[in-house]
C-alpha positions in Angstrom: 0.2 0.2 -0.3 1.5 3.6 -1.0 0.7 6.9 1.2 -2.8 7.6 0.0 -3.8 3.8 0.2 -2.8 4.4 4.2 -4.8 8.1 3.9 -8.4 6.7 2.3 -8.4 3.6 5.1 -7.9 6.0 8.2 -9.8 9.3 6.4 -12.8 6.3 6.2 -12.4 5.5 9.7 -11.9 8.3 11.3 -15.1 9.8 9.3 -17.3 6.6 9.8 -16.8 6.9 13.7 -17.3 10.7 13.7 -20.3 10.7 11.6 -21.7 7.0 14.2 -21.0 9.9 17.4 -22.8 12.8 16.4 -26.1 11.1 14.9 -25.7 9.2 19.0 -26.3 12.9 20.2 -28.8 14.1 18.9 -31.2 15.4 21.4 -33.9 13.5 21.7 -36.8 14.2 23.4 -36.5 13.2 27.0 -34.5 11.0 29.3 -34.4 7.7 27.3 -36.2 4.6 28.4 -34.3 1.8 28.7 -35.8 -0.3 26.4 -33.9 2.7 24.0 -30.1 2.5 25.7 -30.1 -0.9 25.0 -31.5 -1.2 20.9 -31.2 1.9 20.4 -34.4 4.2 18.9 -34.9 7.8 16.4 -33.5 5.6 14.0 -34.7 5.9 10.2 -35.4 3.0 8.0 -32.9 3.1 5.3 -30.0 3.4 8.6 -32.0 0.4 10.1 -31.8 -1.6 7.0 -28.5 -1.2 6.2 -27.5 -1.6 9.3 -29.5 -4.9 8.9 -27.7 -5.9 6.3 -24.6 -5.2 7.7 -25.2 -7.3 10.7 -24.2 -10.9 9.0 -22.0 -9.1 5.6 -19.2 -9.3 7.4 -15.2 -9.7 6.7 -15.8 -13.4 6.6 -18.4 -13.5 3.4 -16.8 -10.0 1.9 -13.1 -12.6 1.5 -15.0 -15.9 1.4 -18.4 -15.0 -1.1 -16.5 -13.9 -4.0 -13.6 -17.0 -3.2 -16.8 -19.8 -3.2 -17.5 -18.7 -6.8 -14.1 -18.5 -7.7 -13.6 -22.5 -6.6 -17.4 -23.7 -6.9 -19.7 -21.9 -8.9 -22.3 -19.7 -9.3 -25.2 -21.8 -7.8 -25.6 -19.7 -4.7 -28.1 -16.9 -7.4 -30.1 -19.1 -6.2 -30.8 -17.0 -2.7 -31.9 -14.0 -4.3 -35.6 -16.0 -5.0 -34.8 -17.5 -2.1 -34.7 -13.7 -0.7 -38.5 -13.2 -2.0 -39.5 -16.1 0.1 -38.2 -16.2 3.4 -38.0 -11.9 4.4 -42.2 -11.7 3.7 -41.8 -14.8 6.2 -39.6 -12.6 9.1 -41.6 -9.5 8.3 -45.7 -11.1 8.3 -45.1 -14.3 11.1 -42.0 -13.6 13.4 -42.0 -10.0 14.0 -45.9 -8.6 14.8 -45.5 -10.8 18.2 -41.8 -10.1 19.2 -42.5 -6.5 18.2 -45.8 -6.2 20.0 -44.1 -7.8 23.4 -41.7 -4.9 23.9 -38.7 -6.9 24.5 -35.1 -6.2 24.8 -34.2 -9.7 24.1 -35.8 -12.1 21.9 -34.9 -14.5 24.3 -37.7 -13.4 27.0 -40.2 -14.6 24.7 -38.8 -18.2 25.5 -40.1 -17.4 29.4 -43.0 -16.1 28.7 -44.1 -19.1 26.7 -42.4 -21.9 28.4 -40.1 -21.5 31.5 -37.3 -19.8 32.2 -35.3 -23.0 31.4 -35.1 -22.2 27.5 -34.8 -18.9 27.8 -31.2 -19.9 29.7 -30.0 -22.6 26.7 -31.3 -20.2 24.2 -29.5 -17.0 25.3 -26.3 -19.3 27.1 -25.7 -20.8 23.2 -26.4 -17.2 21.4 -23.4 -16.0 23.6 -21.5 -18.8 23.0 -21.9 -18.5 19.3 -20.6 -15.1 19.6 -18.0 -15.0 20.9 -16.6 -16.8 18.6 -17.8 -15.8 15.3 -16.8 -12.7 16.9 -13.3 -13.6 16.8 -13.1 -15.7 13.2 -14.7 -11.6 12.3 -11.0 -10.5 14.1 -9.2 -12.5 12.9 -10.5 -13.3 8.9 -9.9 -9.6 8.2 -6.5 -9.5 9.6 -5.2 -12.0 7.6 -7.0 -10.1 4.6 -5.5 -7.1 5.7 -1.7 -8.2 6.5 -1.5 -9.6 2.5 -2.3 -6.0 2.0 0.0 -3.8 4.7 2.6 -3.8 7.1 0.1 -3.6 9.6 1.0 -6.9 11.2 -2.1 -8.9 12.2 -2.0 -8.7 15.9 -2.3 -5.0 15.4 -5.1 -5.0 12.9 -7.2 -7.3 15.7 -6.6 -5.5 18.6 -7.5 -1.9 16.1 -10.4 -3.8 14.7 -11.6 -4.6 18.2 -10.7 -1.6 19.8 -12.9 0.5 17.5 -15.9 -2.1 17.3 -16.2 -1.5 21.3 -15.8 2.1 20.8 -19.0 2.8 18.6 -20.8 1.0 21.4 -19.6 2.4 25.0 -19.3 6.2 23.8 -22.5 6.4 21.5 -24.5 4.1 22.1 -26.6 1.3 20.7 -27.8 4.6 18.3 -24.1 5.0 17.3 -24.1 1.3 16.6 -26.8 1.7 14.4 -24.9 4.1 12.4 -22.1 3.4 11.7 -23.1 0.6 10.7 -25.5 1.5 7.8 -22.5 3.9 6.8 -19.9 0.9 6.8 -22.9 -0.6 4.1 -22.8 1.6 2.5 -19.1 1.7 1.7 -19.0 -1.9 1.2 -21.7 -1.4 -2.2 -19.8 1.2 -3.1 -16.7 -0.7 -3.1 -17.8 -3.7 -4.7 -19.7 -0.9 -7.0 -15.2 0.1 -7.7 -13.7 -3.1 -8.0 -16.4 -4.4 -9.9 -16.4 -1.4 -12.8 -12.7 -1.3 -13.1 -11.9 -4.5 -13.2 -14.8 -4.0 -16.3 -12.1 -1.6 -18.0 -9.6 -4.4 -17.7 -11.9 -7.5 -18.9 -15.1 -6.7 -21.5 -18.1 -8.3 -20.8 -17.9 -10.8 -23.2 -14.5 -12.0 -22.4 -15.6 -12.7 -19.2 -18.8 -14.0 -19.9 -17.3 -16.9 -22.3 -14.2 -17.5 -19.9 -17.2 -18.7 -16.8 -19.1 -20.6 -18.9 -16.2 -22.8 -19.9 -14.4 -23.2 -16.2 -18.5 -24.6 -15.6 -18.8 -21.6 -12.7 -22.0 -20.2 -14.6 -24.2 -23.8 -14.1 -27.5 -23.2 -12.2 -29.2 -26.2 -13.2 -28.9 -28.3 -10.1 -32.1 -30.1 -9.4 -30.7 -32.9 -8.5 -32.6 -34.2 -4.8 -29.7 -35.6 -4.1 -29.9 -33.8 0.2 -25.6 -34.3 -0.5 -25.1 -31.8 -3.5 -23.8 -29.2 -1.4 -25.3 -26.1 -3.0 -28.3 -27.4 -5.5 -31.6 -25.4 -5.9 -33.3 -27.2 -3.4 -30.8 -27.0 -0.8 -30.7 -23.2 -1.8 -33.7 -22.0 -1.8 -35.4 -24.6 1.4 -32.5 -24.9 3.2 -31.2 -20.5 2.8 -34.6 -20.6 3.6 -34.4 -21.3 7.3 -30.9 -19.5 7.9 -32.2 -16.5 6.6 -35.5 -16.7 9.4 -32.6 -17.8 12.0 -30.6 -15.4 11.1 -33.5 -12.7 10.8 -36.8 -13.9 12.9 -35.1 -15.6 15.7 -31.4 -13.8 16.6 -30.9 -11.1 18.8 -28.4 -9.3 16.0 -31.3 -8.9 13.7 -34.3 -8.3 16.2 -32.9 -5.5 18.5 -32.2 -3.0 15.0 -36.1 -3.6 14.4 -37.4 -3.0 18.0 -35.4 0.4 17.3 -37.7 1.1 14.9 -41.0 4.0 16.4 -43.6 1.4 14.5 -44.4 -2.3 13.1 -44.8 -1.4 10.3 -41.2 0.6 10.0 -39.8 -2.4 11.0 -41.5 -4.6 8.1 -40.4 -2.2 5.7 -36.9 -2.0 6.9 -36.8 -6.4 6.5 -38.9 -6.0 3.3 -36.1 -3.8 2.1 -33.6 -6.1 2.6 -34.6 -7.8 -0.2 -32.8 -5.3 -1.8 -30.3 -4.7 0.4 -28.6 -8.5 0.2 -29.7 -9.4 -3.5 -27.7 -6.4 -4.2 -24.7 -7.5 -2.2 -25.1 -10.9 -3.3 -24.7 -9.7 -7.1 -22.1 -7.9 -6.0 -20.2 -10.7 -5.0 -20.8 -12.7 -7.2 -19.7 -10.4 -10.5 -16.7 -9.9 -8.5 -15.9 -13.7 -7.7 -16.7 -14.7 -12.0 -13.6 -12.2 -12.7 -11.7 -13.1 -10.2 -11.4 -16.0 -12.3 -11.2 -14.5 -15.6 -8.8 -13.0 -14.4 -6.7 -16.2 -13.3 -8.5 -18.8 -15.3 -5.0 -19.6 -17.0 -3.4 -19.3 -13.9 -4.0 -20.2 -10.4 -2.5 -17.4 -7.7 -0.5 -18.9 -5.4 -2.2 -17.9 -2.4 -1.5 -19.2 1.4 -6.2 -20.1 1.6 -8.6 -19.1 0.2 -9.5 -15.6 2.4 -5.8 -14.3 0.8 -7.9 -14.8 -3.4 -10.0 -11.2 -3.1 -6.9 -9.3 -1.6 -4.3 -10.9 -4.2 -7.2 -10.2 -7.4 -7.2 -6.4 -5.7 -3.4 -5.4 -5.8 -2.8 -7.6 -9.1 -5.7 -5.8 -10.9 -6.9 -2.9 -8.8 -4.2 -1.7 -7.0 -3.0 0.8 -10.5 -5.7 3.1 -9.3 -4.7 5.4 -6.3 -6.4 5.3 -2.9 -8.2 1.4 -4.7 -6.2 -0.8 -2.4 -7.2 1.7 0.9 -10.8 1.8 0.3 -11.2 -1.7 0.3 -9.1 -2.2 3.5 -11.4 0.3 4.6 -14.2 -2.5 3.1 -12.7 -5.1 5.3 -12.5 -3.2 8.5 -15.9 -1.8 8.2 -17.3 -5.6 7.5 -15.8 -6.5 10.0 -16.6 -3.6 12.8 -20.4 -3.6 11.9 -19.7 -7.6 12.9 -18.7 -7.0 15.7 -20.5 -3.7 17.3 -23.7 -5.1 16.9 -22.8 -8.5 18.0 -21.5 -6.0 21.2 -24.5 -4.6 21.6 -27.1 -7.8 21.5 -24.2 -9.7 23.9 -24.6 -6.5 26.2 -28.9 -6.4 26.6 -28.6 -10.5 27.1 -26.4 -9.9 30.0 -28.3 -6.9 30.9 -31.6 -8.1 31.0 -31.4 -12.3 30.6 -28.3 -12.4 33.7 -28.1 -9.5 35.7 -31.9 -8.2 35.6 -32.9 -12.4 36.5 -30.0 -12.1 39.1 -31.2 -9.4 41.1 -35.1 -10.6 40.4 -34.2 -13.6 42.2 -32.0 -12.0 45.4 -35.3 -9.5 45.0 -33.0 -6.5 45.1 -34.0 -3.5 43.4 -34.9 -3.2 39.2 -32.5 -1.8 37.3 -33.0 2.1 36.7 -31.9 3.9 33.7 -27.7 5.0 34.9 -27.5 1.7 35.7 -27.9 0.3 32.1 -26.8 3.2 30.5 -23.4 2.2 33.0 -23.5 -1.2 32.2 -23.5 -0.9 28.4 -20.4 1.7 28.5 -18.4 -1.3 30.3 -19.9 -4.4 28.4 -18.4 -4.3 25.4 -15.2 -3.1 26.1 -15.2 -6.1 28.3 -16.6 -8.6 25.3 -14.0 -6.8 23.1 -10.9 -8.2 25.2 -12.4 -11.8 25.7 -12.6 -12.2 21.9 -9.2 -10.8 21.4 -7.7 -13.1 23.6 -9.5 -16.2 21.5 -8.8 -14.0 18.4 -5.2 -14.5 19.0 -5.7 -18.2 19.8 -7.9 -18.8 16.4 -4.0 -17.6 14.9 -2.2 -20.8 17.0 -4.6 -23.2 16.2 -6.6 -22.1 12.5 -8.4 -24.5 11.4 -9.5 -26.0 14.6 -10.9 -23.2 16.4 -12.1 -21.5 12.9 -13.6 -25.0 12.1 -15.2 -24.7 15.6 -16.9 -21.6 15.4 -18.5 -22.4 11.7 -20.2 -25.2 13.6 -21.4 -23.0 16.0 -22.7 -20.3 14.0 -24.2 -22.7 11.8 -25.8 -25.1 13.6 -26.9 -23.2 16.7 -29.4 -20.9 15.0 -31.4 -23.9 13.9 -32.6 -24.7 17.2 -33.6 -21.7 18.2 -35.9 -21.0 15.3 -37.7 -24.2 16.1 -38.9 -23.5 19.7 -40.3 -20.5 17.8 -41.8 -22.2 15.5 -43.7 -24.5 18.0 -44.4 -21.5 21.0 -46.3 -19.6 17.9 -47.8 -22.2 16.4 -48.4 -24.8 18.3 -50.3 -24.3 22.0 -50.4 -27.5 23.1 -47.2 -27.9 23.8 -46.1 -26.5 26.9 -42.6 -25.7 29.4 -41.0 -30.0 29.5 -42.0 -30.8 25.8 -40.5 -27.6 24.9 -37.4 -28.0 27.0 -36.9 -31.0 25.6 -37.3 -31.1 21.9 -35.5 -28.1 22.1 -32.4 -30.0 24.0 -33.1 -32.9 20.9 -32.4 -30.5 18.3 -29.7 -28.9 19.6 -27.3 -32.3 19.9 -29.4 -33.6 16.1 -27.4 -30.2 14.6 -24.4 -30.4 16.4 -23.8 -34.0 16.1 -24.0 -33.5 11.9 -22.5 -30.9 11.7 -19.7 -31.9 14.5 -19.4 -35.8 12.5 -19.0 -34.3 9.1 -15.8 -32.4 10.5 -14.7 -35.7 12.1 -15.0 -37.3 8.5 -13.6 -35.3 6.8 -16.5 -33.9 4.1 -15.2 -31.2 1.5 -16.2 -29.7 -1.3 -14.9 -31.2 -4.7 -13.4 -27.9 -6.4 -14.3 -26.8 -10.0 -11.2 -27.0 -12.2 -8.3 -24.4 -11.7 -5.7 -22.4 -14.2 -2.5 -25.1 -14.6 -0.2 -21.8 -15.1 2.4 -23.5 -17.0 1.5 -26.6 -16.2 0.8 -28.5 -20.1 -0.4 -31.9 -19.0 -4.2 -32.3 -20.3 -6.4 -33.5 -16.9 -10.1 -34.8 -17.5 -12.6 -33.8 -15.0 -15.5 -35.5 -14.8 -19.2 -33.3 -14.7 -20.9 -35.2 -12.6 -18.1 -34.5 -9.3 -19.8 -31.3 -9.7 -21.8 -30.4 -6.4 -20.8 -33.5 -4.2 -18.6 -33.5 -1.8 -15.9 -36.4 -0.4 -15.3 -37.8 2.9 -13.8 -40.3 4.7 -15.9 -43.4 5.0 -18.4 -45.1 7.3 -19.6 -48.3 7.7 -23.3 -48.9 6.4 -22.7 -45.4 4.6 -23.3 -43.7 7.3 -20.9 -41.3 6.2 -23.1 -40.0 3.4 -25.3 -39.4 6.1 -22.7 -36.7 7.7 -22.0 -35.3 4.1 -25.3 -33.8 3.7 -25.4 -30.0 2.7 -24.8 -27.5 5.3 -27.3 -25.6 3.9 -29.8 -28.0 5.8 -28.9 -27.9 8.9 -31.1 -25.5 10.4 -34.5 -27.4 8.3 -32.7 -30.6 10.4 -32.9 -28.4 13.4 -35.9 -27.2 13.3 -37.8 -30.3 12.0 -36.7 -32.3 15.2 -37.7 -29.4 17.7 -40.8 -29.8 16.1 -41.6 -33.4 16.2 -39.4 -33.9 19.0 -42.4 -31.6 20.9 -44.9 -32.4 19.6 -44.3 -36.5 20.9 -43.0 -35.7 24.0 -46.3 -33.3 25.1 -48.7 -35.9 23.8 -46.5 -39.0 26.1 -47.1 -36.3 29.3 -50.6 -35.9 28.3 -50.8 -39.9 27.9 -49.1 -40.2 31.4 -51.1 -38.0 32.6 -54.2 -39.4 31.2 -55.3 -35.8 30.5 -54.7 -33.2 28.4 -52.9 -29.8 28.8 -54.7 -27.0 29.8 -52.6 -24.7 30.9 -52.9 -21.4 28.9 -50.6 -20.0 26.3 -51.5 -16.1 26.2 -53.0 -14.7 22.5 -49.8 -12.2 22.4 -47.5 -15.6 22.3 -49.1 -16.9 19.9 -48.8 -15.8 15.8 -52.2 -13.9 14.8 -51.7 -16.0 11.8 -52.7 -19.1 13.7 -55.6 -17.0 15.9 -56.8 -16.0 13.2 -57.0 -19.4 11.2 -57.3 -22.3 12.9 -59.6 -20.4 16.7 -62.4 -22.4 15.5 -60.8 -25.6 15.0 -58.8 -25.3 18.3 -60.6 -25.8 21.4 -58.1 -23.7 24.0 -57.1 -20.6 20.5 -61.3 -20.5 20.6 -61.2 -20.2 24.8 -58.3 -17.2 24.4 -60.4 -15.7 21.9 -63.8 -15.6 23.4 -61.9 -14.4 27.1 -60.3 -12.0 24.6 -63.8 -10.2 22.4 -65.3 -9.8 26.2 -62.8 -8.2 27.3 -63.0 -5.4 24.2 
């Protein structure tokens, strides 16, 4: 990197930070509530939309998504129609119940609907996810920045974690939302810049011809085989489950919706994410295809896949002054936006689901606004130190820590989503059955995901450029999309080789099935039906409106509510 690149990098980071702090200091109408302190308030629809989108557009996806397209092809474009299916479900099925309850953390729902055990398990699962994922989100961009600049990995980790914690500690949740929105805009700008400059070096016709010949644009894989890593079915069906887990059953997203002034505004935020996520998806896929077109004859010598995009920027974009600095700022922004969102989420959970519950158990006075504000200043800093420590462990145990963190983050959302489905749509299921179903789904999902690591499930890569190697090799096209694994007796490895896109769906199905069966068994053992009532506000309005005439329990609740009116 040249001097101008460093100037661009630090100018972007300082400008974004300043903007977030200024917005967080905007005049408030009266004293800020405890709820607003933890989730934010007074945020515009577009700021919230970009902030929600940035929550999961981390440096891992920024670096890894184009690499995925380069190595495995563009089947992930099927995420686009999946967004059209899944985000309206988030907006009109899940969000009305959670928003109207005015929850500070979504895991409060489980205590209201079931019991504290379900709340404790889901809260613990989320905190573990965030601890490991934050560490990867710190470590992954540091590798990329180290390949572009002379900044050591250690310094990069410290800068990213410190900025993320300061956004929340000094500016509060509102500053985190505004800075995440600007950072997401910077990522859009950087992707557009990389695409436009690349197309000045290569024509669209040449790129299209190269990716077709290289089998990177095969989009018609309709094979039903669940072990096909990216088929239409795994991406649309499994992807829908993943989106619901991330945007309907995850505190990182829900806290952004809760910052809106009305349910209608929150629903607009969700629906606008169809546009934002589709744009970023197309940009990632385009960059991945451009990288392949550039390296089609000779695959670059890189240490790992995360270094592919930085290498491409160095080879193609670096001739334009300041361009490398802009890309480095985008990588930092992607990491910081995810970390600041997760620090806010975990801090609010520690305050609301641990500290508050402890004080209630000890019959101590309720938390006041000043106590919450002080905690929201201290906790992000403490969490950043923990994340830095685990990130340093990643540098020593790269493959093990990274694999475990992806397993936890990918498989951990499904059981929580499954419990929401049970709570919202199956009022017959009560706390004991729901708790057993939750544990069963956690065991099933983690068994498959950890098992896939143990049997070394790996995708079969597409052909790469051979450079000066003139040896003609035959590539079996039937292997496209398939995975390899260590053989086990009776073909058990094939079960563990199921596409990771299905992990969430497997967890949901397991949770629902076990919960329903367990509830039936409990009712049979007690020789009577379970008549404990479930509040209508905890049940999906869709179920209430469509099934109250057929479900005696719902009919009773509806009748009681009408009487009150």
